[in-house]
N, C-alpha and C positions, 0 to 999 in steps of 0.2 A: 576588314573593319572591326571584326569581331574580338581577333584577338586584339587590337587596341584597346577596345571599347572593355575588355576582359581586365586587362592590364592597369588601366586606369582606374575600375572598379579595385582591384587588390592594392593599388597603392593610397586608393580614398579610405580604405578599411583603418590599412596601416597609420594613416594621418591622423585618424578620428582617434584611433586607440590609443597613441602619444600625447595627443593633446586633451585628448575628452578632462570636462570640467563636472565636479558637482558638489554642491553648498559651498563651501568656504575654502575647499582644496584647490591648488591651482594646478600651474603646469605638469603634466603627469610624464616624467621618461620613461620609455617600459621594462629599462634596466633595472627601474628604479621601483619597481611594482613585487608584490608580494601576490601572487595568484592564487586565491581562496580556492578551492577545487570541493572543499569539505569543511561544515561547523558543526559546533555542539555547543549548548546552552544547559547551564548547571545552577543551581540555586547556591548563594554567598551570602555571608553577612553582611554585604559590602551591596547585595541586591544582586549580581549576578557573575557566571565567570563563564566568558566566551573562550573557547577551543578554536582555535582553526590549523585546517592541514592545507600548505602550501607548497606548489612544486618548485623543484630548483630546477631551474631550465636549464645551467650549467654539466649537472648531472644528466639529462634528458637528453641534450644534443646529441646531431648524428654521432659525432668525435666521441663521445661516452663522455662524461666527467671522473674516471677513474674510480677512486676511492670516494668520492663525496655522495655524502645519503642525499637521494631522489627527493626525498622529502621533508619539512621540518613542518613542527607543531608549534604553534605559540598561543598563549593564555593571558588574557587579563580580565581583571574585574572592573565593575560597573555598575553604577545606577540602571542606565539601561544599556540597550545593545549598542546607541551611538556611541554612550560614554566609555563602553569596554571596548569599541572598534577607535574611538582617539587615543585613548591609553594604552593602546597595541603596539604605538609608538615607541614605548619606554621599554618594548622587550629587541625592537626588530629597528632598523634605521629606515627600511622600507615600507611604504604605504601597502594596507590591504587591498587589494581589487577583486572585486567581486561580482565582476561579469563573466566568470565562467564558473563558479558556484552551482555546485551537482545534488546537492544532498546537506539539509539540517537535521542533528538529531535533537532530541528533548530528553533528557532525565525525565524519569516518574515523575520525581519529586519537582522539578519545575512546571509539568506539563498538570500538575494537579495542582498548580497557583494559577496558571493561565498562559494560554501561548499568544494572545491577540497581538499582546503589546509589542512582541518583537516582531511578529508577523508581519505587523503591521508598519514597522519603521522596514521591512524589504521590502514593501510592495510600494511603499511612498520612494524609494530612495531611486533617484535617476539613473543609477549605475549598476542595481540590482535587477535582473529576471526574475519573473515571478513563475518559473517555471522548472525552478529546481525540487526537488521532493522532500518531501517529511517522512520522518521516524521517529520513535518513542522507545527506549531504553530502559529497564528497570534498574539499573546500575548508575555508573557517571557515563554523563556522553563525554567525558574529558579522555576516559580509559577507549570510549571506540574510538577519538581521534586520534591517541595514541599506538594504536596496536598497529606494529610494524607485521600485516599479512604482506606473504610472501608471493601471491599470485599476479600481481600487477606492481609495476616501478612505482605508483604512487596509489597505497593500499585503500583511499576511500573510492577508487575508480573499480575495484573488487566486489565493491557493495554495492558502488551503483548497477554493476552489471545482473548481482542478484536480483536487486527490485527490478529491475528490466524484466528480468525473467519468471515473474508474477504467475503469467499465463498460462506455464505447464503444469499448475496445480489447481490453481484459484484458490488457495485457500489465506493467501495475505494481498493485501491493497499494493495499489501505487495511486500514491496520493500526491499530488504540486500545491504549493501556493494557493495559485489560482483555485483549485479545487477545493481547499480548506476553505478559503474566505466566502466563493458562492456559497459551499454549503451552508456556513456558520449564520448566514442570513435568512436562512428556512428553519423548518420546524424538524429537518432529519441531520441526527446526528451522525458527525464525522468518525470513517473509522481509519486509522492509518498504521503500515507496518510496524511491527516489534522486532529489534535488532538486540541481539543476547551475542555475547562472546564465549566463544565455545574455543576446548583444546583440541587438538588434533594429531597423532602419533608424537605424545608425549610434551614438546613444548612447546609447538607450532598452534598460533592461535588464528582463528577464522571468523567470519561475520555469519551468522544463522537466523534467518527471519522463522518465527513461531509464531503466527495468527497474527490478529490486530489488536491495536491498541484505540478502546472508543472513547470519544469526547462527549461530552453533555455544552453542547455549544463552545467553549475553547478550554473546557479543562480535562482532566480525563479522569471517568470514575471507572474503567475495568478492561481487564484484559480479556479477549474472545480468543477460545482454541483455533487451531487450524481447521476441524469439520464445522464449530459456530461458524466462524468468517464464510466458510462456503456455503454453507448455509442461507445466510443473507446473499451472497451472491446468485443462489437460484432464483433468491426473490426480485434481485434487482436486474437478471437477463443478462451477469458479468460473467458467466462462466465460460470460459473461451474453449479450455481444455482440459480433462480432468483423468483420475483413473480412480474406479470405483470398487472396491473390495468387499464383499459380502461373503456370509456362508453360502453353502450350496444348496440347493434342494431339498437334502436330508431325504435321501429315499430310505436309508438307512443308517446303522449306528455309524457305520466307517466313515460315510459323506458328510458327516456332522462336525468331523475336524479338518474337512477341505473348504478350499477357499475357489471365488468365481472371481475375475476382474472384468472389470468393463471399461472400456476407452469411450469417452463422452467424445464427439466430436463437435459439438453445437446446440446450444440452448435457447430458450428466449422466453420471456417469462411476460405476464398482465396483470395488472393490478387494479383490480375495480372495485370503487367504490358504490353501495347501495343501500335503499334504505327499503327496511321492511318491518312492517308495522309498528312505524313511528321510531324506528331506531337503526341505525347506519353500520352494517356490515362491512366486512373486505373478506374479496376472494380473488387469489391469487391463482390462474392459470400456468404452470409450466410445462413447456413442450422441448426435449429432449430426444436427440438421437446420437446412435452411435453403436460399437460392434462387442463381441466378445473378444478380450484382450491374452486370457488362460484360463484354462480350466480342464481338471481332470477327473471333472464329476457330473459332465452333462453328454451324454449321446444324443446322434439324431435332431440337431442343434434344428435343419431345416424343417421340422416337422411341425405343423401351426400351434399344436399342443405344446410341444414343448417351448416353442418361440414365444408363447402369449407367457406363459409360467416363468419365462425368464425375465421379460418387459415390466411382469408385475414386481417380480423381485427389485429389480433396479429403479422400479418408480418408488416403491418402499424404501427403498435404501436414501433414496433422495426426499423423502418426505421426512425421512428420518431423520436429517440432516438440518431441513428447516424446521422442524420441530426442538429441534436442541438451540438453535438461532433463538426463536422466539423466545424459549423459556428464559436464555441468559438476558435476552433483550427487555424483557419485562421484567425480571428481578432488578435490574440496572434504570429501569424507567428511560430507557431510549431508543429512541423509533429509528435503529439504524437501514430501516425498510424504504423509508419515504411514506408509507401509510397516509402520515398529516398530509400529507403535500397532494396524493391523492382524492383525499377529502374536500380540500382548499378548491380544486379544479372541479368535482362533482356537484359540490354543496356550498358554496362560499359564505352565506349565508350563516347557514349551520357553523359550519368552520369558526366566524367571526365568536360567537359564544365559546368554542371549545377549544379555540386556542390557545389561551392562556392556563389553562389544566392539562392542555394536551399528557403529558407526562405519566399523568398519573389516569386521566380515559385511555390513552395507549395500552396499558394492561388491560383493561377490562373489556376492550372491545372483541367481538364475534369476530375469528379469523379462519378462514376456509380454505387449504389447500388442495390443488388439484394439481396432481401431474399424470402426464401422456408421454410413457418414453416407448420409445423406439429402439429396435435392433435393424439396422440394414443387412440387407440381404447379401449384400455384394461381397459384403466382409466376411461372412462365414465359412466352415470349413468344414466338410460335413467327414460324422465321424461314423465311421462302422462300426454294429455290434460285432463283438467275437463269439 
């Protein structure tokens, strides 16, 4: 019975895929669809340029497609995204199918103008899922979509894998359409990953993530470095795993040139808004735990005194990254931390008076950062003094 139900479910899904409709588009024959896996949006004199990377099912089939390309890239211009999608039929006889889209990339120039109209279209369209990822590139999004990256049969899937691995270093965000639109309606600024085109081994090209692109509402305002990005994540409690590298304890001149690496296992953060002497202040308490990943300049690491100094060294590094993020955020008047939302929850009446001028007030509000860093004893290696 279970096997029959499973078979029926698969058949139902297949029928829905081949007969689904959206807007005034009619019957959909599955062999006459272009499955869009990635898209890019650039500015254009006519409004915008839409680039789409679609899979070639014949080349990706089990028997292979010989010398056929595994993907195609189509471009179309339009006054809006919907206009460009309709005009895409001028370049291909098959209609674009968006149910399997994984990533959408905006050029910096387009992002500065505002990304809300395109995202709203995708959020309203019945065919499109709202969980595809968003990224920004300093150059043209069209170039990113046309890159023939060799690591995957369809290049955009390689970018998707890189975006999914953001937790390894916690220096780049992962944001989908739902995340962006939800944050847009708050006082918090949105951060999305920054994608670059890089050359490896001569002519080979690849994607590279470098920090984040920061938005004020739906408009791009600044790039944050990987360290500034991680500084934001410390405050938000979003650092899942990373490696911290800092100078040694500098017991002598030789050790000043050496480094110690800490592996972070877990972190959490608590942001609290308080009233002190009639003024609202913010206190952030960060808790972090990890071990020593590598060091050539420490001895007797299980000694409580040495251990405490190493924990202080790690805490200082974390606090330095947070301060770098605070400096960048204040410079661009972008509350990427969610401090405004913390004040809103704690003092809703006061927040009403602050909300309209929050970008300016944010730069002046007192912020205290406290870091509690631990080195887990179970991961330590006892080094004997020679």
